[in-house]
N, C-alpha and C positions, 0 to 999 in steps of 0.2 A: 503493499499499499504506499503511495506517495505521501510523504509529509508535507503539509501546508505551511508551516511557518517555523522559522529558526528562532529559537530562545535560548540565549546564553545561559541564563539561570532561572529556574522554576522553584520558587520559595512555596513550602507547605507549612501552614500555620498550625495553630494548636490543635491537638488530638484531645477532646474532651470525653473521655471514657465515662463509663457509668462509675460514679464516684465511690459508692459502697463497695463494688468489686475492687476498685483501684485501691481504696484504702485497706482493705483486707490483705491484698497482696503485698503492700508495702509494710503492713503490720508483721507480716512473716518474716521481714528483715530484723525485727526486734523493735519493741516500743523505745527502746533507747537509742537506736540507730540514728544517724544525723539525718537520713531521709525521712524517717518517721516524726522525729522531732520537728522537722520543717513543716512537714504535711499537717501535723497536728495543730499548727498555728493558723491553718487555713480552712477550718471547719469547726462546727459546733455540734454538740448533741442535743436533740430536743425531742421529747417524746419517744425515746428509745431508737431515734433515727439519726442518721448524720446528715448535716446540711452544710453545702458551701454557702459563701456570701450570697450568692445569687439564688440559690435554692431558698434560703431564709427570707431573702426580700421578696421572692415570689409568693411564698407562704403567707407573709402577712400584708403585702401590699396588693397583691391580685387576687387573693382568695375570695370568693363570693361574688366576684364580677362575671358578668356573662361577655363572652366574645361579641363584638359587633355593636355593644353598648357605646354611644357617644362618649360616656365618661369612663369607659374600660381601658385597662392598661394590659397590654399583652405580656405574657411572662418574659423576663429579661433572660438572655443567654449570653454567655461569654463570647460566643462565636458572632455576636452583633457588634463587638467593638473590634474596630481595625488594629491588627498587630502593629505596635510601634516599632518592633524589630524588622518587619517586612518593610514598612514605610522608610525606615533609615537606611537599610541595605538596599533596598531598590533604589533609593535616590542615589546612593554611592555609586551603584553601578551605572545608573543612567548618566550621570555626570561624567562618567569615563567612556562613554560611547557604547555600552553595553546594554543588550536588551534583557528584560525579565518580565516574567508573569508569576502569578501566585493564585493559591487558594487560600482563604483566610482561616477556615475551619475544615480540618480534615473530616469529621464525621459528617458534618453537614453537606459538604461539597464533594463528596467521594465520586459521584458520576461525572462532574465537571473535571475533577483531577483525572479519572480515568480516561476521558476523551482528549485531553492535553497530552497524557502520556502515550496514547495510542496514535494520534494524529499529528503532533507537532514535532519538530526536530529540536528535542531539548539536550543541550550540551552539559548541563550541570543541575542537580537536584540538590536544594539545600532545606533542611528540616530546622525550622525555629525551635529551640528546645528551651526557652527562658523559663517555662513554668513547671518543669519536670523535675521530681525528686527521685524518680526511677526510670530505668530504660523501657519499661514494658510499652508505653504509649509510642516510643520512637521506634521499637521492634514491629509494632503492628503497621506503622507507617512504611517502614523498609519492605515488609513482606507485601504489602499492597503495591508499592512501586515496581519491586521485582516482578510481580505477577503481571504487570501490564506493560512495562517498559522493557522490551525484549531486544533492543538493539544496542544495549550497553554492553 
């Protein structure tokens, strides 16, 4: 298949996994490990359930509201905030005459990522790793990229 566009670098943004599964995996490293101590600062337990900041915000701010109401607020997701790392690194490449493309959220934009990997001529893939305390989310992205980007 002919590739349609040459991209010097494709950035892949945050992989927002199921948080309770992720916490459980990191917990297995030990609750005194650096990874778990760091992760532990990023969630709270409420009613025997773990909540990230976005989850707790959604629970209290958006609960009881119906979608479509003029006064309703849709649930907030981390994937809706543009990655500062992608913005900075993409600007850096652009100023040096290189091209880049991106998907901001791995989970939310898997189909778009697959299409880019299959149809575009991507020279480099960069995974933004700012928010991870364990390699698990990165490994999921790497496996996905390897399954669709077969020209590497």
